[in-house]
C-alpha positions as CSV (number, residue, x, y, z in Angstrom):
1,X,24.4,-25.5,-23.2
2,X,22.0,-25.5,-26.1
3,X,18.6,-27.1,-26.3
4,X,17.9,-29.4,-29.3
5,X,15.7,-26.7,-30.9
6,X,18.6,-24.2,-30.6
7,X,20.9,-26.7,-32.3
8,X,18.4,-27.1,-35.1
9,X,18.2,-23.4,-35.6
10,X,22.0,-23.2,-35.9
11,X,22.0,-26.1,-38.3
12,X,19.4,-24.3,-40.5
13,X,22.0,-21.5,-41.0
14,X,24.2,-24.0,-42.9
15,X,27.4,-23.3,-41.1
16,X,29.3,-26.4,-40.1
17,X,29.8,-27.2,-36.4
18,X,33.1,-29.1,-36.0
19,X,32.5,-30.8,-32.6
20,X,29.3,-31.4,-30.7
21,X,28.6,-33.1,-27.4
22,X,25.1,-34.6,-27.0
23,X,24.7,-34.8,-23.2
24,X,21.7,-36.7,-21.7
25,X,19.8,-39.9,-22.0
26,X,16.5,-39.1,-23.7
27,X,16.5,-41.4,-26.7
28,X,14.0,-39.4,-28.7
29,X,15.9,-36.1,-28.4
30,X,19.2,-37.8,-29.1
31,X,17.8,-39.6,-32.2
32,X,16.2,-36.3,-33.4
33,X,19.6,-34.6,-33.1
34,X,21.3,-37.4,-35.0
35,X,18.7,-37.2,-37.8
36,X,19.0,-33.4,-38.1
37,X,22.8,-33.6,-38.2
38,X,22.8,-36.1,-40.9
39,X,20.2,-34.1,-42.9
40,X,22.3,-31.0,-42.5
41,X,25.8,-32.4,-43.4
42,X,25.5,-35.6,-45.3
43,X,24.2,-35.3,-48.9
44,X,21.5,-37.7,-50.0
45,X,23.0,-40.8,-51.6
46,X,26.3,-40.4,-49.8
47,X,25.4,-41.9,-46.4
48,X,27.4,-45.1,-46.9
49,X,30.5,-42.9,-47.0
50,X,29.4,-39.9,-45.0
51,X,28.4,-41.5,-41.7
52,X,30.6,-43.3,-39.3
53,X,29.7,-44.7,-35.9
54,X,32.1,-45.6,-33.0
55,X,31.6,-46.7,-29.4
56,X,34.0,-45.2,-26.9
57,X,34.0,-48.4,-25.0
58,X,35.1,-50.5,-27.9
59,X,37.3,-48.3,-30.0
60,X,40.6,-46.6,-29.3
61,X,40.5,-42.9,-29.4
62,X,43.4,-42.8,-31.8
63,X,41.3,-44.7,-34.4
64,X,38.3,-42.4,-33.9
65,X,40.4,-39.2,-34.3
66,X,42.3,-40.8,-37.2
67,X,39.0,-41.4,-39.1
68,X,37.9,-37.8,-38.2
69,X,41.1,-36.5,-39.8
70,X,40.7,-38.6,-43.0
71,X,38.8,-37.0,-45.8
72,X,35.8,-39.1,-46.7
73,X,35.6,-40.9,-50.0
74,X,32.7,-40.0,-52.4
75,X,31.3,-37.5,-49.9
76,X,32.1,-33.8,-49.3
77,X,31.5,-34.1,-45.5
78,X,31.3,-36.8,-42.9
79,X,29.5,-37.0,-39.6
80,X,31.1,-39.3,-37.0
81,X,29.1,-40.4,-33.9
82,X,31.0,-41.6,-30.8
83,X,28.6,-43.2,-28.3
84,X,29.1,-44.0,-24.6
85,X,31.7,-41.3,-24.0
86,X,31.0,-41.6,-20.2
87,X,33.1,-44.8,-20.1
88,X,36.3,-42.6,-20.5
89,X,35.7,-41.2,-17.1
90,X,36.4,-44.7,-15.6
91,X,40.0,-44.8,-17.1
92,X,43.0,-44.5,-14.8
93,X,44.3,-41.0,-14.3
94,X,47.3,-41.4,-16.7
95,X,45.2,-43.0,-19.4
96,X,42.4,-40.4,-19.1
97,X,44.9,-37.5,-19.1
98,X,46.5,-38.9,-22.3
99,X,43.0,-39.2,-23.9
100,X,42.0,-35.7,-23.0
101,X,45.3,-34.4,-24.4
102,X,44.6,-36.2,-27.7
103,X,41.1,-35.0,-28.1
104,X,42.0,-31.4,-27.0
105,X,44.7,-31.3,-29.7
106,X,42.1,-32.4,-32.3
107,X,39.6,-29.8,-31.1
108,X,42.2,-27.0,-31.4
109,X,42.3,-27.6,-35.2
110,X,39.4,-29.8,-36.5
111,X,39.3,-30.5,-40.2
112,X,36.6,-28.7,-42.1
113,X,35.1,-31.8,-43.7
114,X,34.2,-33.6,-40.4
115,X,31.5,-33.1,-37.8
116,X,32.5,-35.1,-34.8
117,X,29.6,-35.9,-32.4
118,X,30.3,-37.2,-28.9
119,X,27.4,-38.7,-27.0
120,X,27.3,-39.2,-23.2
121,X,24.4,-40.1,-20.9
122,X,26.0,-38.0,-18.2
123,X,29.4,-36.6,-17.4
124,X,31.0,-35.5,-14.2
125,X,31.3,-31.7,-14.3
126,X,34.4,-31.7,-12.1
127,X,36.5,-33.8,-14.5
128,X,38.9,-32.4,-17.1
129,X,37.1,-34.4,-19.9
130,X,33.9,-32.5,-19.3
131,X,35.6,-29.1,-18.9
132,X,37.3,-29.7,-22.2
133,X,34.0,-30.3,-24.0
134,X,32.4,-27.3,-22.4
135,X,35.3,-25.1,-23.5
136,X,35.9,-26.4,-27.0
137,X,32.7,-28.1,-28.2
138,X,29.1,-27.1,-28.8
139,X,27.2,-28.9,-25.9
140,X,23.6,-29.9,-26.4
141,X,21.3,-31.1,-23.7
142,X,19.3,-34.2,-24.8
143,X,17.4,-34.5,-21.6
144,X,14.3,-32.4,-20.6
145,X,14.5,-32.6,-16.8
146,X,15.1,-35.0,-14.0
147,X,11.8,-34.0,-12.4
148,X,8.9,-35.8,-13.9
149,X,6.4,-33.0,-13.6
150,X,8.7,-30.5,-15.2
151,X,9.6,-33.0,-17.9
152,X,5.9,-33.5,-18.7
153,X,5.5,-29.7,-19.0
154,X,8.5,-29.3,-21.2
155,X,7.3,-32.1,-23.4
156,X,4.0,-30.4,-24.4
157,X,5.3,-28.1,-27.2
158,X,7.5,-31.0,-28.5
159,X,4.5,-33.3,-28.6
160,X,2.6,-30.7,-30.6
161,X,5.5,-30.5,-33.1
162,X,5.6,-34.3,-33.4
163,X,1.9,-34.3,-34.4
164,X,2.5,-31.4,-36.8
165,X,5.3,-33.4,-38.5
166,X,2.9,-36.2,-39.2
167,X,0.3,-33.7,-40.6
168,X,-2.0,-33.6,-37.6
169,X,-3.0,-31.0,-35.0
170,X,-2.7,-32.0,-31.4
171,X,-4.9,-29.8,-29.2
172,X,-3.0,-28.2,-26.3
173,X,-5.2,-29.8,-23.5
174,X,-4.8,-33.2,-25.3
175,X,-1.0,-32.6,-25.4
176,X,-0.9,-31.8,-21.7
177,X,-2.9,-34.9,-20.8
178,X,-0.8,-37.1,-23.0
179,X,2.5,-35.8,-21.6
180,X,1.3,-36.1,-18.1
181,X,0.1,-39.7,-18.5
182,X,3.4,-40.7,-20.1
183,X,5.6,-38.9,-17.6
184,X,7.2,-36.7,-20.3
185,X,8.8,-39.7,-22.0
186,X,9.2,-38.4,-25.5
187,X,9.7,-41.8,-27.2
188,X,6.5,-43.1,-25.7
189,X,4.7,-39.9,-26.5
190,X,5.8,-40.1,-30.1
191,X,4.6,-43.7,-30.4
192,X,1.2,-42.8,-28.9
193,X,0.8,-39.8,-31.3
194,X,1.5,-42.1,-34.2
195,X,-1.4,-44.3,-33.0
196,X,-3.6,-41.3,-32.4
197,X,-2.8,-40.0,-35.9
198,X,-3.8,-43.3,-37.5
199,X,-7.0,-43.3,-35.4
200,X,-8.3,-39.8,-36.3
201,X,-7.5,-40.3,-40.0
202,X,-8.8,-37.6,-42.3
203,X,-10.1,-35.5,-39.3
204,X,-6.4,-34.8,-38.5
205,X,-7.3,-33.1,-35.2
206,X,-6.3,-35.0,-32.1
207,X,-8.5,-34.0,-29.1
208,X,-8.4,-34.8,-25.5
209,X,-11.3,-37.2,-26.0
210,X,-9.1,-39.2,-28.4
211,X,-6.4,-39.3,-25.8
212,X,-8.9,-40.5,-23.2
213,X,-10.2,-43.2,-25.5
214,X,-7.0,-44.6,-26.9
215,X,-4.4,-43.9,-24.2
216,X,-6.1,-43.5,-20.9
217,X,-8.5,-46.3,-21.3
218,X,-5.6,-48.6,-22.3
219,X,-3.3,-47.6,-19.4
220,X,-5.0,-45.6,-16.6
221,X,-7.7,-47.9,-15.6
222,X,-5.1,-50.6,-15.0
223,X,-3.3,-48.3,-12.5
224,X,-6.6,-47.7,-10.7
225,X,-6.9,-51.5,-10.3
226,X,-3.4,-51.4,-8.8
227,X,-4.4,-48.6,-6.5
228,X,-6.8,-50.9,-4.6
229,X,-4.0,-53.3,-3.9
230,X,-1.6,-50.5,-2.8
231,X,-4.2,-49.0,-0.5
232,X,-5.0,-52.4,1.0
233,X,-1.2,-52.9,1.5
234,X,-1.1,-56.2,-0.4
235,X,2.4,-56.3,-1.9
236,X,2.2,-59.9,-3.1
237,X,-1.1,-59.3,-5.0
238,X,0.3,-56.0,-6.4
239,X,3.5,-57.7,-7.6
240,X,1.5,-60.4,-9.4
241,X,-0.6,-57.7,-11.1
242,X,2.6,-55.8,-12.1
243,X,4.0,-59.1,-13.5
244,X,1.0,-59.6,-15.7
245,X,1.2,-56.0,-17.1
246,X,4.9,-56.5,-17.9
247,X,4.2,-59.8,-19.5
248,X,1.6,-58.1,-21.7
249,X,4.3,-55.8,-23.0
250,X,3.7,-52.7,-20.9
251,X,7.1,-50.8,-20.8
252,X,8.4,-49.8,-17.4
253,X,8.5,-46.0,-18.2
254,X,4.9,-46.0,-19.2
255,X,3.8,-47.9,-16.1
256,X,5.8,-45.5,-13.9
257,X,4.3,-42.6,-15.7
258,X,0.8,-44.0,-15.1
259,X,1.5,-44.5,-11.4
260,X,3.0,-41.0,-11.0
261,X,0.0,-39.5,-12.7
262,X,-2.4,-41.5,-10.5
263,X,-0.6,-40.4,-7.3
264,X,-0.7,-36.8,-8.3
265,X,-4.4,-37.0,-9.0
266,X,-5.0,-38.9,-5.7
267,X,-3.2,-36.1,-3.8
268,X,-5.2,-33.4,-5.6
269,X,-8.5,-35.3,-4.9
270,X,-7.4,-35.7,-1.2
271,X,-7.3,-32.0,-0.8
272,X,-10.9,-31.5,-2.1
273,X,-13.8,-31.2,0.3
274,X,-15.8,-34.4,1.0
275,X,-18.7,-34.7,-1.4
276,X,-17.2,-32.7,-4.3
277,X,-18.7,-34.2,-7.4
278,X,-20.0,-33.5,-10.9
279,X,-18.5,-30.7,-13.0
280,X,-16.7,-29.2,-9.9
281,X,-14.8,-32.5,-9.4
282,X,-13.9,-32.7,-13.1
283,X,-12.9,-29.1,-13.3
284,X,-10.7,-29.2,-10.2
285,X,-9.0,-32.4,-11.2
286,X,-8.9,-31.6,-14.9
287,X,-10.2,-35.1,-15.6
288,X,-13.2,-36.6,-17.5
289,X,-16.1,-37.9,-15.4
290,X,-15.3,-41.6,-14.9
291,X,-11.6,-41.2,-13.9
292,X,-12.4,-38.1,-11.8
293,X,-14.9,-40.2,-9.8
294,X,-12.3,-43.0,-9.5
295,X,-9.7,-40.6,-8.2
296,X,-12.1,-39.2,-5.6
297,X,-13.1,-42.6,-4.4
298,X,-9.6,-44.0,-4.2
299,X,-8.1,-41.0,-2.5
300,X,-10.2,-41.7,0.6
301,X,-8.4,-45.1,0.9
302,X,-5.0,-43.4,1.4
303,X,-3.6,-41.1,4.0
304,X,-1.9,-37.9,2.9
305,X,1.4,-39.2,4.2
306,X,1.0,-42.4,2.1
307,X,0.5,-40.3,-1.0
308,X,3.4,-37.9,-0.4
309,X,5.8,-40.8,0.5
310,X,4.5,-42.6,-2.6
311,X,5.4,-39.6,-4.8
312,X,8.9,-39.5,-3.3
313,X,9.3,-43.2,-4.1
314,X,8.1,-42.7,-7.6
315,X,10.6,-39.8,-8.2
316,X,13.4,-42.0,-6.9
317,X,12.4,-44.9,-9.2
318,X,12.2,-42.5,-12.1
319,X,15.8,-41.4,-11.4
320,X,16.9,-45.1,-11.3
321,X,15.3,-45.8,-14.6
322,X,17.0,-42.8,-16.1
323,X,20.4,-43.8,-14.8
324,X,20.3,-47.0,-16.9
325,X,22.2,-48.9,-14.2
326,X,19.3,-50.9,-12.9
327,X,17.1,-53.6,-14.3
328,X,13.7,-52.0,-15.2
329,X,11.8,-54.9,-13.8
330,X,13.7,-54.7,-10.6
331,X,13.1,-51.0,-10.3
332,X,9.3,-51.5,-10.7
333,X,9.1,-54.5,-8.4
334,X,11.0,-52.6,-5.6
335,X,8.8,-49.5,-6.2
336,X,5.5,-51.5,-6.0
337,X,6.8,-53.2,-2.8
338,X,7.5,-49.8,-1.3
339,X,4.1,-48.4,-2.3
340,X,2.2,-51.4,-0.8
341,X,4.2,-51.5,2.4
342,X,2.5,-50.4,5.7
343,X,5.5,-48.1,6.3
344,X,6.7,-46.7,2.9
345,X,10.5,-46.4,2.8
């Protein structure tokens, strides 16, 4: 399975890739792959004829493959995107087998003027449909990691590239802080980098101080307020506070990222000797003075078991958000209730 960057390197060589599967649910990575595929294969001025979009849930596979076998008008090549391929797994056995047979026959002899791109949030590796794609298509992972800490780490070089594309330089420690605070969510990271780029202007250098000022001050101090309610085991008050944040437009992934960051910092602070302060506190927590002091103060209100149970609940909520099968508000409300409960689930 290729990474998006490996796909981009192959596209740069100019050789057509007849069939591609984009597997995963990171919207930023998927959109980046779509953009690069269009740039590579659809000539400027021919997009009305060279791009086709289908939904696997709404279109018959025969119609999709029929379009793929039809030479495009007024364009030398076409790129066809087929979204929501995972719905095919829910077909009955006979229907699914017939569909796999049709696609497999196409993949055995794809036309040279079509790049067929299948997209799936997730596919069952045991099923024939997935095995066929693995065998006959170029599969690209459009998901960094299920684990939030690893996802944040992997997002760092991508965030630096995002800034570079805008014409700015994102310092490494600023990138690490930004990716940590936003839980490795690339779409949210890109939005914040655009804001930071507008803020730094002609300076073009985005520093950690800029991230602290624009991002942390806007999001992190709110989660410290929430920490008091969680430590005091006040679920009703915490839910009301969560409701106000959601009403103000805070997206669930960003709130979850803020909470996960806070719990990791609380756990780190919990391990420090009583009385640690000043530059030692800032250095150990890798935080600026005011949030480092908040972390140390708040960590004494939680037991270690509360923090570890809280992190487990946060990772579970992260998986639920990623699955797309849950209401984001419901996930966050259930999470906050868990975190504020005397006995965390």
